[in-house]
N, C-alpha and C positions, 0 to 999 in steps of 0.2 A: 591402752590398758582395757581389759575386758570388763564389762559391766553386768554380766549375768543375764542379759536379755538376748533372745535368739536372733532378733533382726536389728538392722541399723548399724550405725557407726560403733566401733569398739564392741561388737557383739561377741558372745561366747562365754564359756565357763570361767569363773574367776579363779585364777591360780596364783600361787606365790612365786615370785621371780627368784630363781636360784643364782646367787653370785658365784661365778666361776673364776678361777685363777687365769690370768692371761697366758695364752699359749706361748711356748718358747719361740715359735716361728714368727711372732710379732716383733721380735728383736732383730730380725734379719736386716742387715745393712748398717746397724749401729757399730761404731768403731770402739773396741775395747781398749783398756789402758795399755796392755802389753803390745797390741798391734800399733797403737798410736806411737808408743815409745820406739818400737822397731823402725817404723816409717821415718820418724824424726832423725834417728841415728843414721839410717841409710841416706837420707837427704843431706845430712851434714857431711858424711864421708864422700858421697858421689858428686854432690853439687848439682848444678842445673844441667839439663840436656841441651844440645846445640840449639834446638828450636826455641827452648825457654830462654836461652841467652840472647837469641835474636829478638824475642818479645821484650826482654829487659832493655835491650839497646833501643828498640822503638820507643819505649816509655821514656828513656833518658833523653833521646833526641827530641821527642815531643812532636810539635807541629800542630796544625789546626785540626786535622781529622785523625789524630793518632789513635784514639780509642776505637774508632771504626776500623782502621787498618789492622790494629792488633786483633780485634774480634774476628775479622775475615780470615786473617792468617791462622789464628788458633782454630777456627772452625774447620778450615781445610785440613789441618793436621789431626784434629781430634774427632771430627765427624759429626758433632752435634752442637746445637745452639747452647744448650745448658752447660755442657762441658767447656765450651769456649769461654762463656761468661765467667765460669768458676775459675778457669785457668788465668784469665786476665786479672781477676781480683787477687788471686794468689800471688802472681808475679808482681802486682802493685804493692802488696804487703811486703814481699821480699825486698823490693826497691826501697820502701819506706824504712825497713829494718836496717838496710845497708847505709842509708843516709843518716839514720839516727846513730848508728855505730860510728860512722865517720865524724859526725858532729861531736860525739862524746869523747872520742879519742884525740 
């Protein structure tokens, strides 16, 4: 914040800060209600893709280094570290939901 002195830290004329509305561009990347609903319906109708089913199978069979194998497989298919981790967590959630549904039924 300026202090009205010409030299030194925070130098300069004292002005009043103008509060501005956030730009619409700052919303970029957030998923809206309609888009989320459409994606959910599409997922319900189409189901898992073949590579996702393979990841699900890896989760079910388990093993000592299943997480690492799933990550490496997903990374090769999706191309980035972040996407691979997100996909692994998503498929784990799908697996948990399937198990909960099976236990409830």
